[in-house]
PyMOL Python script that loads the backbone (N, CA, C, O; Angstrom):
from pymol import cmd

cmd.read_pdbstr("""\
ATOM      1  N   MET A   1     -10.705 -25.137  34.334  1.00  0.00           N
ATOM      2  CA  MET A   1     -10.755 -24.072  33.347  1.00  0.00           C
ATOM      3  C   MET A   1     -11.891 -24.380  32.363  1.00  0.00           C
ATOM      4  O   MET A   1     -11.900 -25.446  31.747  1.00  0.00           O
ATOM      5  N   PRO A   2     -12.830 -23.471  32.214  1.00  0.00           N
ATOM      6  CA  PRO A   2     -13.982 -23.776  31.351  1.00  0.00           C
ATOM      7  C   PRO A   2     -13.607 -23.727  29.870  1.00  0.00           C
ATOM      8  O   PRO A   2     -12.743 -22.959  29.446  1.00  0.00           O
ATOM      9  N   GLN A   3     -14.277 -24.560  29.117  1.00  0.00           N
ATOM     10  CA  GLN A   3     -14.069 -24.608  27.673  1.00  0.00           C
ATOM     11  C   GLN A   3     -15.025 -23.625  26.992  1.00  0.00           C
ATOM     12  O   GLN A   3     -16.172 -23.482  27.416  1.00  0.00           O
ATOM     13  N   LEU A   4     -14.558 -22.950  25.942  1.00  0.00           N
ATOM     14  CA  LEU A   4     -15.413 -22.036  25.208  1.00  0.00           C
ATOM     15  C   LEU A   4     -16.201 -22.795  24.147  1.00  0.00           C
ATOM     16  O   LEU A   4     -15.708 -23.752  23.550  1.00  0.00           O
ATOM     17  N   ASN A   5     -17.414 -22.354  23.931  1.00  0.00           N
ATOM     18  CA  ASN A   5     -18.227 -22.925  22.875  1.00  0.00           C
ATOM     19  C   ASN A   5     -17.675 -22.420  21.537  1.00  0.00           C
ATOM     20  O   ASN A   5     -17.644 -21.208  21.322  1.00  0.00           O
ATOM     21  N   PRO A   6     -17.238 -23.306  20.629  1.00  0.00           N
ATOM     22  CA  PRO A   6     -16.607 -22.844  19.398  1.00  0.00           C
ATOM     23  C   PRO A   6     -17.584 -22.257  18.372  1.00  0.00           C
ATOM     24  O   PRO A   6     -17.144 -21.601  17.428  1.00  0.00           O
ATOM     25  N   ALA A   7     -18.860 -22.468  18.526  1.00  0.00           N
ATOM     26  CA  ALA A   7     -19.827 -22.024  17.510  1.00  0.00           C
ATOM     27  C   ALA A   7     -19.798 -20.506  17.295  1.00  0.00           C
ATOM     28  O   ALA A   7     -19.633 -20.094  16.147  1.00  0.00           O
ATOM     29  N   PRO A   8     -19.945 -19.644  18.306  1.00  0.00           N
ATOM     30  CA  PRO A   8     -19.940 -18.211  17.994  1.00  0.00           C
ATOM     31  C   PRO A   8     -18.559 -17.702  17.572  1.00  0.00           C
ATOM     32  O   PRO A   8     -18.469 -16.776  16.766  1.00  0.00           O
ATOM     33  N   TRP A   9     -17.490 -18.289  18.100  1.00  0.00           N
ATOM     34  CA  TRP A   9     -16.156 -17.822  17.748  1.00  0.00           C
ATOM     35  C   TRP A   9     -15.806 -18.179  16.314  1.00  0.00           C
ATOM     36  O   TRP A   9     -15.136 -17.410  15.625  1.00  0.00           O
ATOM     37  N   PHE A  10     -16.258 -19.341  15.862  1.00  0.00           N
ATOM     38  CA  PHE A  10     -16.010 -19.707  14.467  1.00  0.00           C
ATOM     39  C   PHE A  10     -16.772 -18.786  13.521  1.00  0.00           C
ATOM     40  O   PHE A  10     -16.246 -18.418  12.471  1.00  0.00           O
ATOM     41  N   ALA A  11     -17.991 -18.408  13.868  1.00  0.00           N
ATOM     42  CA  ALA A  11     -18.767 -17.500  13.033  1.00  0.00           C
ATOM     43  C   ALA A  11     -18.102 -16.124  12.981  1.00  0.00           C
ATOM     44  O   ALA A  11     -18.024 -15.511  11.916  1.00  0.00           O
ATOM     45  N   ILE A  12     -17.628 -15.642  14.117  1.00  0.00           N
ATOM     46  CA  ILE A  12     -16.927 -14.355  14.146  1.00  0.00           C
ATOM     47  C   ILE A  12     -15.665 -14.424  13.294  1.00  0.00           C
ATOM     48  O   ILE A  12     -15.389 -13.505  12.522  1.00  0.00           O
ATOM     49  N   LEU A  13     -14.905 -15.491  13.423  1.00  0.00           N
ATOM     50  CA  LEU A  13     -13.695 -15.666  12.616  1.00  0.00           C
ATOM     51  C   LEU A  13     -14.034 -15.707  11.131  1.00  0.00           C
ATOM     52  O   LEU A  13     -13.374 -15.056  10.321  1.00  0.00           O
ATOM     53  N   PHE A  14     -15.050 -16.463  10.779  1.00  0.00           N
ATOM     54  CA  PHE A  14     -15.431 -16.602   9.372  1.00  0.00           C
ATOM     55  C   PHE A  14     -15.888 -15.270   8.781  1.00  0.00           C
ATOM     56  O   PHE A  14     -15.441 -14.897   7.695  1.00  0.00           O
ATOM     57  N   PHE A  15     -16.763 -14.550   9.469  1.00  0.00           N
ATOM     58  CA  PHE A  15     -17.271 -13.289   8.933  1.00  0.00           C
ATOM     59  C   PHE A  15     -16.197 -12.199   8.898  1.00  0.00           C
ATOM     60  O   PHE A  15     -16.190 -11.368   7.990  1.00  0.00           O
ATOM     61  N   SER A  16     -15.310 -12.196   9.861  1.00  0.00           N
ATOM     62  CA  SER A  16     -14.240 -11.199   9.820  1.00  0.00           C
ATOM     63  C   SER A  16     -13.304 -11.459   8.639  1.00  0.00           C
ATOM     64  O   SER A  16     -12.898 -10.512   7.965  1.00  0.00           O
ATOM     65  N   TRP A  17     -12.953 -12.719   8.373  1.00  0.00           N
ATOM     66  CA  TRP A  17     -12.123 -13.023   7.211  1.00  0.00           C
ATOM     67  C   TRP A  17     -12.871 -12.771   5.914  1.00  0.00           C
ATOM     68  O   TRP A  17     -12.266 -12.375   4.918  1.00  0.00           O
ATOM     69  N   PHE A  18     -14.159 -12.992   5.912  1.00  0.00           N
ATOM     70  CA  PHE A  18     -14.962 -12.698   4.728  1.00  0.00           C
ATOM     71  C   PHE A  18     -14.900 -11.206   4.407  1.00  0.00           C
ATOM     72  O   PHE A  18     -14.751 -10.821   3.248  1.00  0.00           O
ATOM     73  N   ILE A  19     -15.014 -10.383   5.425  1.00  0.00           N
ATOM     74  CA  ILE A  19     -14.918  -8.928   5.217  1.00  0.00           C
ATOM     75  C   ILE A  19     -13.514  -8.539   4.771  1.00  0.00           C
ATOM     76  O   ILE A  19     -13.358  -7.740   3.847  1.00  0.00           O
ATOM     77  N   PHE A  20     -12.491  -9.095   5.415  1.00  0.00           N
ATOM     78  CA  PHE A  20     -11.112  -8.768   5.063  1.00  0.00           C
ATOM     79  C   PHE A  20     -10.772  -9.159   3.622  1.00  0.00           C
ATOM     80  O   PHE A  20     -10.005  -8.464   2.955  1.00  0.00           O
ATOM     81  N   LEU A  21     -11.339 -10.263   3.143  1.00  0.00           N
ATOM     82  CA  LEU A  21     -10.969 -10.762   1.826  1.00  0.00           C
ATOM     83  C   LEU A  21     -11.870 -10.290   0.699  1.00  0.00           C
ATOM     84  O   LEU A  21     -11.511 -10.448  -0.468  1.00  0.00           O
ATOM     85  N   THR A  22     -13.024  -9.717   1.004  1.00  0.00           N
ATOM     86  CA  THR A  22     -13.926  -9.303  -0.067  1.00  0.00           C
ATOM     87  C   THR A  22     -14.168  -7.802  -0.101  1.00  0.00           C
ATOM     88  O   THR A  22     -14.059  -7.195  -1.166  1.00  0.00           O
ATOM     89  N   ILE A  23     -14.484  -7.201   0.998  1.00  0.00           N
ATOM     90  CA  ILE A  23     -14.897  -5.796   1.002  1.00  0.00           C
ATOM     91  C   ILE A  23     -13.704  -4.859   1.061  1.00  0.00           C
ATOM     92  O   ILE A  23     -13.632  -3.903   0.289  1.00  0.00           O
ATOM     93  N   ILE A  24     -12.773  -5.113   1.958  1.00  0.00           N
ATOM     94  CA  ILE A  24     -11.651  -4.196   2.163  1.00  0.00           C
ATOM     95  C   ILE A  24     -10.735  -4.101   0.927  1.00  0.00           C
ATOM     96  O   ILE A  24     -10.340  -2.988   0.581  1.00  0.00           O
ATOM     97  N   PRO A  25     -10.374  -5.208   0.240  1.00  0.00           N
ATOM     98  CA  PRO A  25      -9.524  -5.044  -0.952  1.00  0.00           C
ATOM     99  C   PRO A  25     -10.174  -4.201  -2.042  1.00  0.00           C
ATOM    100  O   PRO A  25      -9.478  -3.463  -2.739  1.00  0.00           O
ATOM    101  N   GLN A  26     -11.486  -4.291  -2.205  1.00  0.00           N
ATOM    102  CA  GLN A  26     -12.167  -3.469  -3.207  1.00  0.00           C
ATOM    103  C   GLN A  26     -12.058  -1.999  -2.857  1.00  0.00           C
ATOM    104  O   GLN A  26     -11.860  -1.167  -3.741  1.00  0.00           O
ATOM    105  N   LYS A  27     -12.184  -1.669  -1.590  1.00  0.00           N
ATOM    106  CA  LYS A  27     -12.083  -0.276  -1.177  1.00  0.00           C
ATOM    107  C   LYS A  27     -10.654   0.238  -1.315  1.00  0.00           C
ATOM    108  O   LYS A  27     -10.447   1.397  -1.673  1.00  0.00           O
ATOM    109  N   VAL A  28      -9.678  -0.602  -1.039  1.00  0.00           N
ATOM    110  CA  VAL A  28      -8.284  -0.187  -1.162  1.00  0.00           C
ATOM    111  C   VAL A  28      -7.919  -0.004  -2.637  1.00  0.00           C
ATOM    112  O   VAL A  28      -7.245   0.965  -2.985  1.00  0.00           O
ATOM    113  N   MET A  29      -8.350  -0.910  -3.498  1.00  0.00           N
ATOM    114  CA  MET A  29      -8.011  -0.813  -4.910  1.00  0.00           C
ATOM    115  C   MET A  29      -8.741   0.336  -5.605  1.00  0.00           C
ATOM    116  O   MET A  29      -8.288   0.811  -6.646  1.00  0.00           O
ATOM    117  N   ALA A  30      -9.859   0.785  -5.046  1.00  0.00           N
ATOM    118  CA  ALA A  30     -10.599   1.895  -5.638  1.00  0.00           C
ATOM    119  C   ALA A  30      -9.995   3.239  -5.256  1.00  0.00           C
ATOM    120  O   ALA A  30     -10.410   4.273  -5.778  1.00  0.00           O
ATOM    121  N   HIS A  31      -9.021   3.239  -4.353  1.00  0.00           N
ATOM    122  CA  HIS A  31      -8.399   4.482  -3.911  1.00  0.00           C
ATOM    123  C   HIS A  31      -7.588   5.087  -5.051  1.00  0.00           C
ATOM    124  O   HIS A  31      -6.825   4.382  -5.711  1.00  0.00           O
ATOM    125  N   THR A  32      -7.748   6.375  -5.284  1.00  0.00           N
ATOM    126  CA  THR A  32      -6.963   7.057  -6.306  1.00  0.00           C
ATOM    127  C   THR A  32      -6.128   8.136  -5.645  1.00  0.00           C
ATOM    128  O   THR A  32      -6.536   8.739  -4.651  1.00  0.00           O
ATOM    129  N   PHE A  33      -4.974   8.367  -6.200  1.00  0.00           N
ATOM    130  CA  PHE A  33      -4.091   9.385  -5.680  1.00  0.00           C
ATOM    131  C   PHE A  33      -4.511  10.748  -6.214  1.00  0.00           C
ATOM    132  O   PHE A  33      -4.973  10.838  -7.351  1.00  0.00           O
ATOM    133  N   PRO A  34      -4.364  11.798  -5.437  1.00  0.00           N
ATOM    134  CA  PRO A  34      -4.766  13.123  -5.919  1.00  0.00           C
ATOM    135  C   PRO A  34      -3.890  13.633  -7.063  1.00  0.00           C
ATOM    136  O   PRO A  34      -4.364  14.388  -7.911  1.00  0.00           O
ATOM    137  N   HIS A  35      -2.630  13.235  -7.096  1.00  0.00           N
ATOM    138  CA  HIS A  35      -1.720  13.668  -8.153  1.00  0.00           C
ATOM    139  C   HIS A  35      -1.098  12.430  -8.780  1.00  0.00           C
ATOM    140  O   HIS A  35      -0.356  11.693  -8.130  1.00  0.00           O
ATOM    141  N   GLU A  36      -1.408  12.215 -10.035  1.00  0.00           N
ATOM    142  CA  GLU A  36      -0.811  11.073 -10.726  1.00  0.00           C
ATOM    143  C   GLU A  36       0.663  11.370 -10.997  1.00  0.00           C
ATOM    144  O   GLU A  36       1.011  12.504 -11.327  1.00  0.00           O
ATOM    145  N   PRO A  37       1.528  10.375 -10.863  1.00  0.00           N
ATOM    146  CA  PRO A  37       2.953  10.617 -11.122  1.00  0.00           C
ATOM    147  C   PRO A  37       3.193  10.893 -12.607  1.00  0.00           C
ATOM    148  O   PRO A  37       2.541  10.311 -13.474  1.00  0.00           O
ATOM    149  N   THR A  38       4.118  11.770 -12.875  1.00  0.00           N
ATOM    150  CA  THR A  38       4.460  12.091 -14.259  1.00  0.00           C
ATOM    151  C   THR A  38       5.784  11.437 -14.612  1.00  0.00           C
ATOM    152  O   THR A  38       6.635  11.215 -13.751  1.00  0.00           O
ATOM    153  N   LEU A  39       5.941  11.136 -15.880  1.00  0.00           N
ATOM    154  CA  LEU A  39       7.186  10.525 -16.327  1.00  0.00           C
ATOM    155  C   LEU A  39       8.283  11.581 -16.368  1.00  0.00           C
ATOM    156  O   LEU A  39       8.030  12.722 -16.753  1.00  0.00           O
ATOM    157  N   PRO A  40       9.495  11.210 -15.976  1.00  0.00           N
ATOM    158  CA  PRO A  40      10.586  12.191 -16.028  1.00  0.00           C
ATOM    159  C   PRO A  40      10.950  12.491 -17.483  1.00  0.00           C
ATOM    160  O   PRO A  40      10.676  11.701 -18.386  1.00  0.00           O
ATOM    161  N   ASN A  41      11.563  13.631 -17.682  1.00  0.00           N
ATOM    162  CA  ASN A  41      11.994  14.033 -19.010  1.00  0.00           C
ATOM    163  C   ASN A  41      13.053  13.065 -19.519  1.00  0.00           C
ATOM    164  O   ASN A  41      13.953  12.680 -18.773  1.00  0.00           O
ATOM    165  N   SER A  42      12.950  12.673 -20.782  1.00  0.00           N
ATOM    166  CA  SER A  42      13.956  11.773 -21.335  1.00  0.00           C
ATOM    167  C   SER A  42      15.210  12.534 -21.752  1.00  0.00           C
ATOM    168  O   SER A  42      16.266  11.932 -21.943  1.00  0.00           O
ATOM    169  N   LYS A  43      15.099  13.854 -21.894  1.00  0.00           N
ATOM    170  CA  LYS A  43      16.247  14.665 -22.269  1.00  0.00           C
ATOM    171  C   LYS A  43      17.085  14.962 -21.016  1.00  0.00           C
ATOM    172  O   LYS A  43      16.570  15.453 -20.011  1.00  0.00           O
ATOM    173  N   LYS A  44      18.374  14.656 -21.099  1.00  0.00           N
ATOM    174  CA  LYS A  44      19.242  14.895 -19.949  1.00  0.00           C
ATOM    175  C   LYS A  44      19.633  16.358 -19.890  1.00  0.00           C
ATOM    176  O   LYS A  44      19.888  16.988 -20.917  1.00  0.00           O
ATOM    177  N   SER A  45      19.678  16.878 -18.712  1.00  0.00           N
ATOM    178  CA  SER A  45      20.110  18.262 -18.560  1.00  0.00           C
ATOM    179  C   SER A  45      21.633  18.325 -18.550  1.00  0.00           C
ATOM    180  O   SER A  45      22.306  17.410 -18.075  1.00  0.00           O
ATOM    181  N   MET A  46      22.154  19.410 -19.080  1.00  0.00           N
ATOM    182  CA  MET A  46      23.608  19.578 -19.113  1.00  0.00           C
ATOM    183  C   MET A  46      24.085  20.066 -17.748  1.00  0.00           C
ATOM    184  O   MET A  46      23.630  21.095 -17.249  1.00  0.00           O
ATOM    185  N   THR A  47      24.981  19.332 -17.170  1.00  0.00           N
ATOM    186  CA  THR A  47      25.537  19.722 -15.881  1.00  0.00           C
ATOM    187  C   THR A  47      26.950  20.258 -16.080  1.00  0.00           C
ATOM    188  O   THR A  47      27.674  19.833 -16.981  1.00  0.00           O
ATOM    189  N   GLU A  48      27.312  21.171 -15.244  1.00  0.00           N
ATOM    190  CA  GLU A  48      28.654  21.725 -15.326  1.00  0.00           C
ATOM    191  C   GLU A  48      29.557  20.990 -14.341  1.00  0.00           C
ATOM    192  O   GLU A  48      29.141  20.687 -13.223  1.00  0.00           O
ATOM    193  N   PRO A  49      30.788  20.703 -14.753  1.00  0.00           N
ATOM    194  CA  PRO A  49      31.684  19.967 -13.842  1.00  0.00           C
ATOM    195  C   PRO A  49      32.168  20.864 -12.710  1.00  0.00           C
ATOM    196  O   PRO A  49      32.205  22.090 -12.814  1.00  0.00           O
ATOM    197  N   TRP A  50      32.530  20.199 -11.643  1.00  0.00           N
ATOM    198  CA  TRP A  50      33.109  20.930 -10.520  1.00  0.00           C
ATOM    199  C   TRP A  50      34.512  21.378 -10.909  1.00  0.00           C
ATOM    200  O   TRP A  50      35.277  20.610 -11.492  1.00  0.00           O
ATOM    201  N   ASN A  51      34.837  22.591 -10.593  1.00  0.00           N
ATOM    202  CA  ASN A  51      36.211  23.042 -10.825  1.00  0.00           C
ATOM    203  C   ASN A  51      36.851  23.465  -9.511  1.00  0.00           C
ATOM    204  O   ASN A  51      37.592  24.446  -9.463  1.00  0.00           O
ATOM    205  N   TRP A  52      36.567  22.732  -8.458  1.00  0.00           N
ATOM    206  CA  TRP A  52      37.159  23.042  -7.161  1.00  0.00           C
ATOM    207  C   TRP A  52      38.566  22.496  -7.093  1.00  0.00           C
ATOM    208  O   TRP A  52      38.833  21.412  -7.611  1.00  0.00           O
ATOM    209  N   PRO A  53      39.463  23.217  -6.469  1.00  0.00           N
ATOM    210  CA  PRO A  53      40.807  22.668  -6.306  1.00  0.00           C
ATOM    211  C   PRO A  53      40.799  21.548  -5.241  1.00  0.00           C
ATOM    212  O   PRO A  53      40.224  21.713  -4.166  1.00  0.00           O
ATOM    213  N   TRP A  54      41.429  20.437  -5.548  1.00  0.00           N
ATOM    214  CA  TRP A  54      41.427  19.291  -4.624  1.00  0.00           C
ATOM    215  C   TRP A  54      42.756  19.208  -3.883  1.00  0.00           C
ATOM    216  O   TRP A  54      43.429  18.179  -3.930  1.00  0.00           O
ATOM    217  N   TYR A  55      43.126  20.249  -3.221  1.00  0.00           N
ATOM    218  CA  TYR A  55      44.363  20.200  -2.440  1.00  0.00           C
ATOM    219  C   TYR A  55      44.122  20.661  -1.039  1.00  0.00           C
ATOM    220  O   TYR A  55      45.049  20.689  -0.231  1.00  0.00           O
TER     221      TYR A  55
END
""", "prot")
cmd.dss("prot")
cmd.show_as("cartoon", "prot")
cmd.util.cbc("prot")
cmd.orient("prot")
């Protein structure tokens, strides 16, 4: 079984991790959502109780 030369594979591994750790996180963190979430109202709405017969 032939042995692989580690020189090109190490360079590919190194550059791929370099891209994963430097370029991609910047692009992901720069992503903005089209609609920013809004805070819910602090005032509670009045709910009416159920008046169903439980029999």
